[in-house]
N, C-alpha and C positions, 0 to 999 in steps of 0.2 A: 471443292472448286465450285465458284459460283457461276450462277446463269450468264449467259452473253446478254440474255433479254435484260436482266438487272443491269448488267455494266452499259449497255446502250442506253438505259432510260436514265441511269445515273449521269452518263455525259451529256445527254441532252436536258436533264432536268437543273442539273447544277448551276448552269449559267443565269436560266432563268429565277432560279430561286435566290441567288445571289443580286441580280437586278430588282427583285421585288423586295429583297430586304431594304436597300437604298431607298425604294420609294417608301417604304414604311418608316425609316427611320426620318426620311425629310417630311413627310406627311404629318409627323407625330405633333408638330408644335400646333396646329389647329383641329386637327381631327383625331380620331382614334389612330393609334401606330405610337411609332417612337424608338427609342433605344432599346427597350426590352425587347417587345415584340421583333424588331429587325434583329436582334441578336438571336433570338432563338431559332429565328428562320434561317441564318447562316449557320449556326449549330447544327440544325437539322440537315442541311444540305451536306456538310462536311461528314455527318453520321451515315448517310445513304452512299456516299463516297467510300465510307469505310467499310460499309456492308459489300459493295460491289467489288472493290478491289484491296481491301485490306488496312489496315493500321498504319501502315508503314506508309502506303502511297498517300493516305489521307494526309498523314504528317506533312508528307514533301508538297501536296498540294496546297497546304495552308501556309508555307513560306515561312511562317513564325511559329516560335513554340507557343503554347497555350498559355504557359504561365508569363510569357511576358505581357500576353493581351491581359491577363489577370492582373498584373502590376500597372500596366499603363493606363487601363481604363478608368479605375479608382484616381489615379494620378491626375489625368484629363480632368475629371469630372471635378476634384478639389480646384484645380487651377481655374475652372470657370468662374468660382465665386470670388476669385482674387481682385479681379479689375473693378468690382464694386468696391470693396472695402478698401483699395488705393483711392478712391474717388470718395471716400467718407460715407459711403452707405453701407446698409447691411449686407453681410455674407450671403451670397446668391442671388443677388439682385439684378435682374436682366439687365445688361448694357447691349447697346446695338452700334454697329459703325454701318456706313452706307458707301459701298464700292460702285464705281461705276464701269460697267462691262459691256462694252462695244455699244456705247450709247444708252444702255439700259440701268438704271440704279437698283443695286441689290443690296438689302439690309440683311446683314450677317450679325448673329448675336451668340451672347454667352449661353443661352438654353440650348444651341446647337451643340456647343462644343461640351456641356453637360450630357447630352442625349448620346454623342458619339462615345463620351467615357463608359457611359451604361451599356452601349452597345459592346464596346470592346470587353468589358468587364464580364457579361453575359456568355459572349462568346468564348471567351477564355475559361470560365466556370464549368461551362456543360462541356467542353471537348476535353478539359483536365480531368473530369470525372469520368466521360464516355471512354476515353484513349485508356485510363489507368484500369477501368474495370475490364476492357476486353483484353488489356494485356494481362491481365491477372489470370482471365479465365482462359486464355490461350496457353500459359505458364502451366497449367495446372492438367492440360491434357496431356 
C-alpha cells in the first residue's frame, strides 16, 4: 500500500512535469534542453506515477505502449533527415518552412522533428526498462 501523500503529490506533479518536458523540448534548439532531457523528464513523471499507483495504472496513463514509442521515435528522427536528401542536400541538413498562424509567422524545421523523435525514443527506452524490471520484481515476490 502506498502513501496517500505520495499519491497526492504524484497527481499534482505529473502534469507540471509533462508541461516542463514540453518546455525543455521546445527550448532545446537555442539553449540547453531538447529531446533527450525532455524525454527523461516525461519518463521520470511516469516512474513517479507508477511508484504511487502501480505499474498497471502507469501503463494506462501512458495511453500507448513504451515499445510503440521506442519504434516511432527513431523512425521520426530518421524521417527528419529525408527532406534535405530529397532536395539534393546532405542527410540531416536542417530544412525550415514558415507557417502563418494568427498573423504571426512561425518557422518550423526538421530539427524539431528530430528532437521529437529523440524525445519519443528516450521515453520508450526508459519506460520499457523500468516497467520490465518492476514487473519482474513483482513476479518474484
